[in-house]
C-alpha positions in Angstrom: 1.1 4.7 0.7 2.8 1.2 1.1 0.1 -0.1 3.4 -3.2 1.2 4.6 -3.3 1.8 8.4 -6.7 0.7 9.5 -6.5 0.1 13.3 -5.2 2.1 16.2 -1.8 0.8 17.3 -2.6 1.7 20.9 -6.1 0.3 21.5 -6.9 -1.6 18.2 -10.1 0.5 17.4 -10.9 1.0 13.8 -9.4 4.3 12.7 -11.5 7.2 11.2 -10.5 10.3 9.3 -10.8 13.6 11.1 -9.4 17.1 10.8 -6.4 17.8 12.9 -4.1 20.7 12.5 -5.8 21.7 9.2 -5.4 18.3 7.6 -7.4 15.1 7.4 -5.6 12.5 9.4 -6.2 8.9 10.5 -7.2 9.0 14.1 -8.6 6.8 16.9 -12.3 7.6 17.5 -12.0 6.5 21.2 -11.6 9.8 23.1 -9.9 8.0 26.0 -7.1 6.9 23.6 -6.9 9.9 21.3 -4.1 8.5 19.0 -3.5 10.4 15.8 -1.4 9.3 12.8 0.9 12.1 11.9 2.4 10.8 8.6 5.7 12.6 8.7 8.4 12.7 5.9 11.3 10.3 6.2 14.8 11.7 6.6 17.2 10.6 3.8 20.9 11.4 3.5 22.6 11.5 0.1 26.2 12.1 -1.1 27.6 13.6 -4.2 30.7 11.4 -4.1 34.0 12.7 -5.5 36.7 10.1 -6.2 40.0 11.2 -7.8 38.4 14.3 -9.2 35.5 12.4 -10.8 31.9 12.3 -9.6 30.6 8.7 -8.8 27.0 8.0 -9.7 25.4 4.7 -8.7 22.8 2.4 -10.0 20.7 0.4 -7.5 19.8 -3.2 -8.0 16.6 -3.4 -10.2 16.9 0.1 -11.7 16.9 0.6 -15.5 20.4 0.3 -17.0 20.4 4.0 -17.8 19.4 5.3 -14.4 22.2 6.5 -12.1 22.0 8.8 -9.1 23.7 9.8 -5.9 24.6 7.4 -3.1 21.6 7.7 -0.7 19.9 6.0 2.2 17.7 6.4 5.2 19.0 8.1 8.3 19.0 5.6 11.2 18.0 6.3 14.8 20.8 7.6 17.0 23.0 8.9 14.2 23.6 12.4 12.9 23.2 13.2 9.3 27.0 13.3 8.9 27.4 9.9 10.5 24.6 8.6 8.3 26.0 9.7 5.0 29.5 8.4 5.8 27.9 5.0 6.8 26.0 4.9 3.5 29.0 5.8 1.4 31.0 3.0 3.1 28.2 0.5 2.8 27.5 1.2 -0.9 31.1 1.9 -2.2 33.3 0.2 0.4 35.4 3.3 1.1 35.8 5.8 3.9 34.8 9.3 3.1 35.2 12.8 4.4 32.5 15.4 4.2 33.6 18.5 2.2 30.4 20.4 2.7 26.7 20.2 3.1 25.1 21.0 -0.3 21.6 21.5 1.0 18.4 20.2 2.3 15.6 19.4 -0.2 12.0 18.4 -0.2 11.2 15.3 -2.2 7.4 15.3 -1.9 7.0 12.6 -4.5 8.4 10.1 -2.0 7.5 11.9 1.2 11.2 12.4 2.1 13.5 15.2 3.3 16.9 14.9 1.6 20.1 16.2 3.3 22.8 16.1 0.6 26.5 16.3 1.2 29.6 16.6 -1.0 31.8 13.6 0.2 35.4 13.0 -1.0 36.6 9.4 -0.9 39.8 7.6 -1.7 40.8 4.0 -2.2 39.3 1.2 -4.3 35.6 1.4 -4.9 33.8 -1.9 -4.1 30.0 -2.1 -4.8 27.8 -3.0 -1.9 24.9 -5.5 -2.2 22.3 -2.8 -3.0 24.1 -1.6 -6.1 24.3 -3.0 -9.6 26.9 -0.6 -11.0 28.6 2.7 -10.7 30.0 5.2 -13.3 32.5 8.0 -13.0 32.0 11.4 -14.7 34.0 14.6 -14.8 32.0 17.3 -12.9 31.4 19.2 -16.1 29.8 16.1 -17.7 27.3 15.4 -14.9 23.8 16.3 -16.0 21.4 17.1 -13.1 18.0 15.6 -13.1 14.8 17.5 -12.3 13.8 16.1 -8.9 15.2 14.7 -5.7 18.9 14.7 -5.4 19.2 16.1 -9.0 18.5 19.5 -7.6 21.5 19.2 -5.2 23.7 18.2 -8.2 22.5 21.3 -10.0 23.3 23.5 -7.0 26.7 22.0 -6.5 27.6 22.5 -10.2 26.4 26.1 -10.2 28.4 26.9 -7.1 31.5 25.7 -9.0 30.7 27.8 -12.1 29.7 24.8 -14.2 26.9 25.6 -16.6 23.8 23.4 -16.3 20.6 23.2 -18.3 17.7 24.6 -16.5 16.5 21.9 -14.1 
């Protein structure tokens, strides 16, 4: 957890842990307040980006040189998943995209996220956004899925197209 919640955001009482809905949760001990912290997963959108027949994988700033993944970002208030992923593709690669299909929705428990992953086709010149260090292009048959997060969507997308993958 990035920061430990210690005080009630409603009445400022020190929080306690108590059972609620079959789970231990941070809660306000003041019965008049009754605030409970329901730590819900964060919605994330991701895109398997296709550009001129190749798949574009991106490397975020600060990542190891060998680590590439799908374009992804947090869904913002007031936007649909489809609007969110097209925004992320534009912010990270500088191009407009069109959604070809929704690949699927995946749990990413390690980061407490729900991932909605789309196949997005783009055209034009790719221009890296501020959050990215690099990108690489691969033929679909050369893309190797990874065993968690968006890698499961890559696996599913490849399998749907009849492209053999190692068990992930």
